[in-house]
N, C-alpha and C positions, 0 to 999 in steps of 0.2 A: 653261708651260701654254698650252694652246690649239692646239698643233701636234703631229702624230704624231712620234715619235722613233725613232731607231735607237741602241742603246746596248749595252755589254757585258752579257751575261746575268746577271752577278753584281752589277751596279751597283745599290747601294741606292737611289739617287735615281730609278731607272727602274722599280722593282718595281711601283709603282702603275700606271704606263702599261702594263706587261705584263699585270697582273691585270685591268685594265679594258679591254684590247683595243685600245689606241691606241699601243702600242709594239712594235717588232720587235727581238728580242735578237740580238746578235752572239754566236754560239755557239762560234766558233773564233777564237782570237787570232792571226790571220794576215791578210794582204792578201786572200786568197780568202774568209776568214770575213767580213770587212767588206763585200767586194763582194757576197757572197751575201745578206747581211742587207739591204743597200741595194736590191738587185734584188727581194728578197721584199717589202720595204716598198713599192716602186714598183708591184709587181703587186697589192698589197692596199691601195693608197692610199685608195680610196673606203671600203673596210671600216674602215680605221683612222680616217678622218675621222668616220665614223658613230658611233664609240664615244666621241668627244670630247664633253664637256659644254661648253656656251657659257661664256665667262669670267664672265658675270654670275651663272650658276648656281653656279660655284665660289665667287664672292664671297659670295653669299647663304649658302651652306653654311658658309663660314668664319666669317661674322659670327654665324650661329646657334651655332656651336661656341664662339666666344669668349664670347658672352653666357651660354651655358649654364654654362661653366666659371667665370664670374665670379659666379654666383649665391651661392656660399658666402661671398663677400667683400662683397657689396653688397645693399642692400635690394631686395626683389622689385619694388617700385614704380619704383625708379630703373631697373632693368633692363628692365621692361616699356616704360617711356617711351623708353629707348635703342633697344630692338628695334623699336618702332613707328616711330621716326624713321628708322632705318636700313633697315628691311625693309618698312615700310608695312603690317604686319599684326600 
């Protein structure tokens, strides 16, 4: 997280990066395919960086998701206190 990536177009781990605009797919499984993807990423580096979210935003989103999913197992008061301490709101 936090850096643009180049990865095979079918790689599951890279789908979020492609969808959010901070990844460049390797479309052809060959040396030329890798080279073309790296060159494309270099040409688009500023654009790729612009689509990244700062790591603290990713952490905040992850903590919100965790507390949201935990609601069914814990009291609302406990979760509000946890969210307030971790997220400050």
